[in-house]
ROBA-808042 format. One record per residue (C-alpha): x, y, z; residue number from 1; residue in three letters. Coordinates in Angstrom, 1 decimal. Layout:
<pts>
{{X, Y, Z}, NUM, ALA} ...
</pts>
This chain:
<pts>
{{-0.3, -0.1, -0.2}, 1, MET} {{0.7, 3.5, -0.8}, 2, CYS} {{1.5, 6.2, 1.8}, 3, TYR} {{0.4, 9.7, -0.9}, 4, ALA} {{1.4, 13.4, 1.1}, 5, ASP} {{1.9, 16.5, 0.0}, 6, THR} {{3.9, 19.5, 0.2}, 7, SER} {{3.1, 22.9, -0.7}, 8, ALA} {{5.9, 24.8, -2.6}, 9, ASN} {{7.6, 28.3, -2.7}, 10, ASP} {{5.7, 29.3, -5.5}, 11, ASP} {{1.9, 28.4, -4.7}, 12, GLY} {{2.0, 25.9, -5.9}, 13, THR} {{1.7, 22.0, -4.4}, 14, ALA} {{3.2, 18.8, -5.2}, 15, THR} {{1.8, 15.0, -4.2}, 16, ALA} {{4.6, 12.7, -4.0}, 17, TYR} {{4.8, 8.9, -2.3}, 18, CYS} {{7.6, 6.7, -1.0}, 19, TYR} {{6.8, 4.5, -4.4}, 20, CYS} {{8.4, 7.1, -6.5}, 21, GLY} {{5.0, 8.7, -7.7}, 22, TRP} {{5.1, 12.3, -7.7}, 23, PRO} {{2.6, 14.8, -9.5}, 24, GLU} {{3.1, 19.0, -9.4}, 25, ASN} {{-0.8, 20.4, -8.9}, 26, CYS} {{-1.8, 24.7, -9.6}, 27, ASP} {{-3.3, 24.6, -5.4}, 28, THR} {{-2.6, 22.4, -2.4}, 29, LEU} {{-6.0, 21.1, -2.7}, 30, GLU} {{-5.6, 19.6, -5.5}, 31, MET} {{-2.8, 17.3, -4.8}, 32, ALA} {{-4.6, 16.6, -2.3}, 33, GLU} {{-6.8, 15.1, -3.9}, 34, GLN} {{-4.2, 13.9, -6.3}, 35, ALA} {{-2.4, 12.2, -3.3}, 36, ALA} {{-5.9, 11.2, -2.2}, 37, GLU} {{-6.6, 9.0, -5.4}, 38, ARG} {{-2.9, 8.1, -5.6}, 39, HIS} {{-3.5, 5.8, -2.3}, 40, GLN} {{-7.2, 4.7, -3.4}, 41, ASN} {{-6.0, 3.1, -6.6}, 42, ARG} {{-2.8, 1.3, -4.9}, 43, GLN} {{-5.7, -0.3, -2.4}, 44, ASP} {{-7.7, -1.2, -5.3}, 45, ASP} {{-4.7, -3.0, -7.0}, 46, GLN} {{-4.0, -5.0, -3.7}, 47, ASP} 
</pts>
């Protein structure tokens, strides 16, 4: 199972990322949180 997280960037964007190596750059922290949740759920569905 993956455990995705997010971080805010200095330029106002945000990044969703996971220890498995998956990253996704997003325009807002809210969008990054949604991407992280989707990533985690996708991994749960595959297990």
